C-alpha positions as CSV (number, residue, x, y, z in Angstrom):
1,M,62.4,160.5,239.1
2,A,59.3,162.8,239.4
3,K,56.5,162.3,242.0
4,L,54.0,159.5,240.7
5,T,50.3,160.1,240.7
6,V,48.1,157.3,240.5
7,V,44.3,157.2,239.9
8,A,42.5,154.1,240.6
9,S,39.0,153.9,239.4
10,I,36.7,151.2,241.0
11,T,33.1,150.5,239.9
12,A,31.4,148.0,242.3
13,H,28.4,145.8,241.3
14,E,25.1,147.8,242.1
15,D,24.2,145.4,244.8
16,K,27.9,145.6,246.7
17,I,28.2,149.3,247.0
18,D,28.1,149.4,250.8
19,L,30.6,146.4,251.0
20,V,33.1,148.0,248.7
21,K,32.8,151.6,250.2
22,S,33.3,150.1,253.8
23,E,36.5,148.0,252.3
24,L,37.9,150.8,250.4
25,L,37.6,153.1,253.7
26,K,39.6,150.6,255.7
27,L,42.5,151.3,253.3
28,I,42.9,155.0,253.8
29,D,44.6,155.4,257.4
30,V,46.9,152.4,257.0
31,T,48.0,153.5,253.3
32,R,48.4,157.3,254.4
33,A,50.7,156.1,257.0
34,E,53.2,154.4,254.6
35,E,56.3,155.6,253.5
36,G,56.2,157.6,250.3
37,C,52.5,158.4,250.4
38,I,51.8,161.9,250.1
39,N,48.0,161.6,249.7
40,Y,45.3,159.2,249.3
41,D,42.0,160.3,248.6
42,L,39.0,158.6,248.1
43,H,36.0,160.0,246.0
44,Q,32.5,158.8,245.0
45,D,30.7,159.7,242.1
46,N,27.7,161.8,242.7
47,D,25.8,160.5,239.8
48,N,26.8,156.9,240.2
49,P,27.4,155.8,243.8
50,A,28.9,152.6,242.4
51,H,31.8,154.5,241.1
52,F,34.8,155.3,243.3
53,L,37.9,157.0,242.4
54,F,41.3,157.0,244.5
55,Y,43.6,160.0,243.8
56,E,47.0,159.1,245.1
57,N,50.3,160.8,245.0
58,W,53.8,159.0,246.0
59,T,57.3,160.1,246.3
60,T,58.4,157.4,244.1
61,R,57.2,154.4,241.9
62,E,59.1,152.2,244.0
63,L,57.2,153.0,247.1
64,W,53.8,153.0,245.3
65,Q,54.7,149.4,244.3
66,A,55.6,148.3,247.7
67,H,52.2,149.8,248.9
68,S,50.7,147.4,246.2
69,S,51.8,144.3,247.7
70,N,50.9,145.1,251.4
71,Q,48.6,142.9,253.3
72,H,45.9,145.3,253.6
73,L,45.6,145.4,250.0
74,K,45.4,141.6,249.7
75,D,42.9,141.8,252.6
76,Y,40.7,144.2,250.4
77,L,41.0,142.1,247.3
78,A,39.9,139.0,249.2
79,A,37.0,141.0,251.0
80,T,35.6,142.4,247.6
81,E,36.2,139.3,245.5
82,G,33.4,139.1,243.1
83,A,32.1,142.6,244.3
84,I,34.0,144.8,241.5
85,E,32.4,145.4,238.1
86,R,35.4,147.4,236.7
87,F,38.7,148.5,237.9
88,T,41.3,150.7,236.1
89,L,44.6,152.1,237.0
90,T,46.6,154.9,235.8
91,E,50.1,155.9,236.6
92,L,50.9,159.6,235.7
93,S,54.2,161.5,236.4
94,H,54.2,164.8,237.7
95,I,55.8,167.2,235.1
96,A,54.8,170.8,236.3
């Protein structure tokens, strides 16, 4: 199977930007150390600081799915409950 690219778009409520950003930053080192993680890069929109984007590459979809059930993501979800306005996730297969 081809390498999996995941793009996660997170928009915080305006009054929760700092909270969401700090919780997203906590995910980086632990996720980058996971099996199958090629890169896990967090971005913040220059025009809309409430909008964050993760650009991730994984060796397999199965290893990304294992990441999705890890405790640090559960902790993030609990810490940001009610702070997220919008979340979208896109899975892409690397073809060239």
